[in-house]
ChimeraX commands (.cxc) that place a marker at each C-alpha (Angstrom):
marker #1 position 52.38,98.80,87.99 radius 0.5
marker #1 position 52.24,100.84,84.46 radius 0.5
marker #1 position 53.80,100.72,81.01 radius 0.5
marker #1 position 54.70,103.61,78.88 radius 0.5
marker #1 position 54.15,103.39,75.24 radius 0.5
marker #1 position 55.11,106.50,72.59 radius 0.5
marker #1 position 54.50,107.76,69.09 radius 0.5
marker #1 position 54.91,110.37,66.71 radius 0.5
marker #1 position 53.43,111.46,63.90 radius 0.5
marker #1 position 53.19,114.95,62.16 radius 0.5
marker #1 position 55.20,116.46,64.97 radius 0.5
marker #1 position 52.77,115.23,67.60 radius 0.5
marker #1 position 54.17,112.97,70.49 radius 0.5
marker #1 position 51.00,110.58,72.18 radius 0.5
marker #1 position 52.18,108.92,74.82 radius 0.5
marker #1 position 50.42,106.46,76.39 radius 0.5
marker #1 position 50.67,105.12,80.12 radius 0.5
marker #1 position 48.54,101.85,81.28 radius 0.5
marker #1 position 47.46,100.87,84.65 radius 0.5
marker #1 position 45.70,97.47,85.53 radius 0.5
marker #1 position 43.20,98.64,87.81 radius 0.5
marker #1 position 42.69,95.80,90.32 radius 0.5
marker #1 position 39.85,97.19,92.47 radius 0.5
marker #1 position 37.65,97.11,89.50 radius 0.5
marker #1 position 38.43,93.90,87.60 radius 0.5
marker #1 position 36.40,91.09,88.71 radius 0.5
marker #1 position 38.87,88.09,87.29 radius 0.5
marker #1 position 35.67,85.38,88.34 radius 0.5
marker #1 position 33.31,88.05,86.13 radius 0.5
marker #1 position 35.73,87.81,83.86 radius 0.5
marker #1 position 36.03,91.22,83.82 radius 0.5
marker #1 position 38.98,93.17,83.64 radius 0.5
marker #1 position 39.72,96.93,83.76 radius 0.5
marker #1 position 42.47,98.92,82.90 radius 0.5
marker #1 position 43.23,102.91,82.87 radius 0.5
marker #1 position 45.13,104.66,80.10 radius 0.5
marker #1 position 46.63,108.23,80.86 radius 0.5
marker #1 position 47.06,110.12,76.88 radius 0.5
marker #1 position 49.80,112.86,76.86 radius 0.5
marker #1 position 49.49,114.50,73.17 radius 0.5
marker #1 position 52.34,117.15,72.16 radius 0.5
marker #1 position 51.86,119.49,70.00 radius 0.5
marker #1 position 55.36,120.09,68.14 radius 0.5
marker #1 position 53.98,121.16,64.93 radius 0.5
marker #1 position 54.06,125.04,63.94 radius 0.5
marker #1 position 50.24,125.22,63.71 radius 0.5
marker #1 position 47.47,125.02,66.15 radius 0.5
marker #1 position 45.68,121.44,65.70 radius 0.5
marker #1 position 42.05,120.63,66.97 radius 0.5
marker #1 position 41.45,116.83,67.95 radius 0.5
marker #1 position 38.02,116.01,66.07 radius 0.5
marker #1 position 37.54,112.60,66.49 radius 0.5
marker #1 position 39.30,109.16,68.36 radius 0.5
marker #1 position 39.85,105.61,66.48 radius 0.5
marker #1 position 40.26,102.80,68.55 radius 0.5
marker #1 position 41.00,99.10,67.86 radius 0.5
marker #1 position 41.10,96.70,70.88 radius 0.5
marker #1 position 42.05,93.32,70.89 radius 0.5
marker #1 position 41.51,90.59,73.84 radius 0.5
marker #1 position 43.48,87.69,74.65 radius 0.5
marker #1 position 41.13,85.38,72.06 radius 0.5
marker #1 position 41.22,87.45,69.45 radius 0.5
marker #1 position 38.20,89.48,69.87 radius 0.5
marker #1 position 38.14,92.57,67.93 radius 0.5
marker #1 position 36.72,95.55,68.87 radius 0.5
marker #1 position 36.85,98.82,66.89 radius 0.5
marker #1 position 35.25,102.21,68.45 radius 0.5
marker #1 position 35.01,105.45,67.11 radius 0.5
marker #1 position 33.49,108.78,67.97 radius 0.5
marker #1 position 33.97,112.81,68.20 radius 0.5
marker #1 position 36.58,114.47,70.07 radius 0.5
marker #1 position 37.57,112.34,73.82 radius 0.5
marker #1 position 36.27,112.11,76.79 radius 0.5
marker #1 position 33.75,114.82,75.91 radius 0.5
marker #1 position 36.38,117.14,74.74 radius 0.5
marker #1 position 37.54,118.76,70.96 radius 0.5
marker #1 position 40.57,119.71,72.30 radius 0.5
marker #1 position 42.30,122.86,70.58 radius 0.5
marker #1 position 46.38,122.40,71.11 radius 0.5
marker #1 position 48.57,125.75,69.81 radius 0.5
marker #1 position 52.00,124.80,69.00 radius 0.5
marker #1 position 53.95,123.69,71.79 radius 0.5
marker #1 position 50.72,122.89,74.00 radius 0.5
marker #1 position 49.86,119.71,75.54 radius 0.5
marker #1 position 46.74,118.18,76.27 radius 0.5
marker #1 position 46.74,115.21,79.17 radius 0.5
marker #1 position 43.18,112.85,79.49 radius 0.5
marker #1 position 42.42,109.88,81.65 radius 0.5
marker #1 position 40.10,106.65,80.19 radius 0.5
marker #1 position 39.56,103.48,80.81 radius 0.5
marker #1 position 38.77,99.59,78.84 radius 0.5
marker #1 position 37.07,96.66,80.54 radius 0.5
marker #1 position 38.32,93.03,78.60 radius 0.5
marker #1 position 36.54,89.84,79.34 radius 0.5
marker #1 position 39.99,88.22,79.62 radius 0.5
marker #1 position 42.97,88.83,81.17 radius 0.5
marker #1 position 45.42,90.90,78.66 radius 0.5
marker #1 position 45.17,91.98,74.84 radius 0.5
marker #1 position 45.91,94.72,73.38 radius 0.5
marker #1 position 44.91,98.19,72.07 radius 0.5
marker #1 position 45.79,101.45,69.29 radius 0.5
marker #1 position 44.79,103.57,66.96 radius 0.5
marker #1 position 44.77,106.90,65.75 radius 0.5
marker #1 position 43.28,110.71,66.29 radius 0.5
marker #1 position 42.00,113.01,63.55 radius 0.5
marker #1 position 43.13,115.98,64.06 radius 0.5
marker #1 position 42.40,119.63,61.92 radius 0.5
marker #1 position 44.82,122.26,61.11 radius 0.5
marker #1 position 44.57,125.80,60.58 radius 0.5
marker #1 position 43.83,125.38,57.04 radius 0.5
marker #1 position 41.22,122.88,57.47 radius 0.5
marker #1 position 43.05,120.14,56.56 radius 0.5
marker #1 position 42.41,116.34,58.29 radius 0.5
marker #1 position 45.66,114.69,59.84 radius 0.5
marker #1 position 45.99,111.23,61.48 radius 0.5
marker #1 position 47.86,111.77,64.32 radius 0.5
marker #1 position 48.64,107.53,65.47 radius 0.5
marker #1 position 48.27,106.16,68.99 radius 0.5
marker #1 position 51.10,103.72,69.99 radius 0.5
marker #1 position 49.29,99.87,70.47 radius 0.5
marker #1 position 49.82,99.18,74.00 radius 0.5
marker #1 position 49.72,96.05,75.93 radius 0.5
marker #1 position 46.79,95.57,78.68 radius 0.5
marker #1 position 48.29,93.02,81.26 radius 0.5
marker #1 position 47.08,91.65,83.93 radius 0.5
marker #1 position 48.77,89.87,87.11 radius 0.5
marker #1 position 46.99,86.56,85.32 radius 0.5
marker #1 position 48.48,87.21,81.99 radius 0.5
marker #1 position 51.04,89.27,80.56 radius 0.5
marker #1 position 51.48,89.62,76.32 radius 0.5
marker #1 position 54.24,91.60,74.74 radius 0.5
marker #1 position 54.35,92.98,71.37 radius 0.5
marker #1 position 57.06,92.10,68.58 radius 0.5
marker link #1:1,2 radius 0.2
marker link #1:2,3 radius 0.2
marker link #1:3,4 radius 0.2
marker link #1:4,5 radius 0.2
marker link #1:5,6 radius 0.2
marker link #1:6,7 radius 0.2
marker link #1:7,8 radius 0.2
marker link #1:8,9 radius 0.2
marker link #1:9,10 radius 0.2
marker link #1:10,11 radius 0.2
marker link #1:11,12 radius 0.2
marker link #1:12,13 radius 0.2
marker link #1:13,14 radius 0.2
marker link #1:14,15 radius 0.2
marker link #1:15,16 radius 0.2
marker link #1:16,17 radius 0.2
marker link #1:17,18 radius 0.2
marker link #1:18,19 radius 0.2
marker link #1:19,20 radius 0.2
marker link #1:20,21 radius 0.2
marker link #1:21,22 radius 0.2
marker link #1:22,23 radius 0.2
marker link #1:23,24 radius 0.2
marker link #1:24,25 radius 0.2
marker link #1:25,26 radius 0.2
marker link #1:26,27 radius 0.2
marker link #1:27,28 radius 0.2
marker link #1:28,29 radius 0.2
marker link #1:29,30 radius 0.2
marker link #1:30,31 radius 0.2
marker link #1:31,32 radius 0.2
marker link #1:32,33 radius 0.2
marker link #1:33,34 radius 0.2
marker link #1:34,35 radius 0.2
marker link #1:35,36 radius 0.2
marker link #1:36,37 radius 0.2
marker link #1:37,38 radius 0.2
marker link #1:38,39 radius 0.2
marker link #1:39,40 radius 0.2
marker link #1:40,41 radius 0.2
marker link #1:41,42 radius 0.2
marker link #1:42,43 radius 0.2
marker link #1:43,44 radius 0.2
marker link #1:44,45 radius 0.2
marker link #1:45,46 radius 0.2
marker link #1:46,47 radius 0.2
marker link #1:47,48 radius 0.2
marker link #1:48,49 radius 0.2
marker link #1:49,50 radius 0.2
marker link #1:50,51 radius 0.2
marker link #1:51,52 radius 0.2
marker link #1:52,53 radius 0.2
marker link #1:53,54 radius 0.2
marker link #1:54,55 radius 0.2
marker link #1:55,56 radius 0.2
marker link #1:56,57 radius 0.2
marker link #1:57,58 radius 0.2
marker link #1:58,59 radius 0.2
marker link #1:59,60 radius 0.2
marker link #1:60,61 radius 0.2
marker link #1:61,62 radius 0.2
marker link #1:62,63 radius 0.2
marker link #1:63,64 radius 0.2
marker link #1:64,65 radius 0.2
marker link #1:65,66 radius 0.2
marker link #1:66,67 radius 0.2
marker link #1:67,68 radius 0.2
marker link #1:68,69 radius 0.2
marker link #1:69,70 radius 0.2
marker link #1:70,71 radius 0.2
marker link #1:71,72 radius 0.2
marker link #1:72,73 radius 0.2
marker link #1:73,74 radius 0.2
marker link #1:74,75 radius 0.2
marker link #1:75,76 radius 0.2
marker link #1:76,77 radius 0.2
marker link #1:77,78 radius 0.2
marker link #1:78,79 radius 0.2
marker link #1:79,80 radius 0.2
marker link #1:80,81 radius 0.2
marker link #1:81,82 radius 0.2
marker link #1:82,83 radius 0.2
marker link #1:83,84 radius 0.2
marker link #1:84,85 radius 0.2
marker link #1:85,86 radius 0.2
marker link #1:86,87 radius 0.2
marker link #1:87,88 radius 0.2
marker link #1:88,89 radius 0.2
marker link #1:89,90 radius 0.2
marker link #1:90,91 radius 0.2
marker link #1:91,92 radius 0.2
marker link #1:92,93 radius 0.2
marker link #1:93,94 radius 0.2
marker link #1:94,95 radius 0.2
marker link #1:95,96 radius 0.2
marker link #1:96,97 radius 0.2
marker link #1:97,98 radius 0.2
marker link #1:98,99 radius 0.2
marker link #1:99,100 radius 0.2
marker link #1:100,101 radius 0.2
marker link #1:101,102 radius 0.2
marker link #1:102,103 radius 0.2
marker link #1:103,104 radius 0.2
marker link #1:104,105 radius 0.2
marker link #1:105,106 radius 0.2
marker link #1:106,107 radius 0.2
marker link #1:107,108 radius 0.2
marker link #1:108,109 radius 0.2
marker link #1:109,110 radius 0.2
marker link #1:110,111 radius 0.2
marker link #1:111,112 radius 0.2
marker link #1:112,113 radius 0.2
marker link #1:113,114 radius 0.2
marker link #1:114,115 radius 0.2
marker link #1:115,116 radius 0.2
marker link #1:116,117 radius 0.2
marker link #1:117,118 radius 0.2
marker link #1:118,119 radius 0.2
marker link #1:119,120 radius 0.2
marker link #1:120,121 radius 0.2
marker link #1:121,122 radius 0.2
marker link #1:122,123 radius 0.2
marker link #1:123,124 radius 0.2
marker link #1:124,125 radius 0.2
marker link #1:125,126 radius 0.2
marker link #1:126,127 radius 0.2
marker link #1:127,128 radius 0.2
marker link #1:128,129 radius 0.2
marker link #1:129,130 radius 0.2
marker link #1:130,131 radius 0.2
marker link #1:131,132 radius 0.2
marker link #1:132,133 radius 0.2
view
């Protein structure tokens, strides 16, 4: 089972599909793992380069972890107008549910930095589900 989440900012559409990874999760651990598949579509009129990412991950107890760094999965992709970039990554939690969201920092051709929102998405396991209001 997977859920899809979408957001658009600065004419860039970010789509996230999230899936619980049962074979890597150990509920008695507790250790729960999700894979998230991201598609970034540049629908603007200028070329953009993804420089940094920022994530805010909240587990079911309210514990917040913030993760930031250069690029995504070791890459700093350049997207010309009309191009897309896809990648897959994962996130572990010690609780059976949580939420995650954030933004990318991208640079325009004239070296302006813009924030591209990543939709907040839920991390649901078969044991527990949450919803976003």
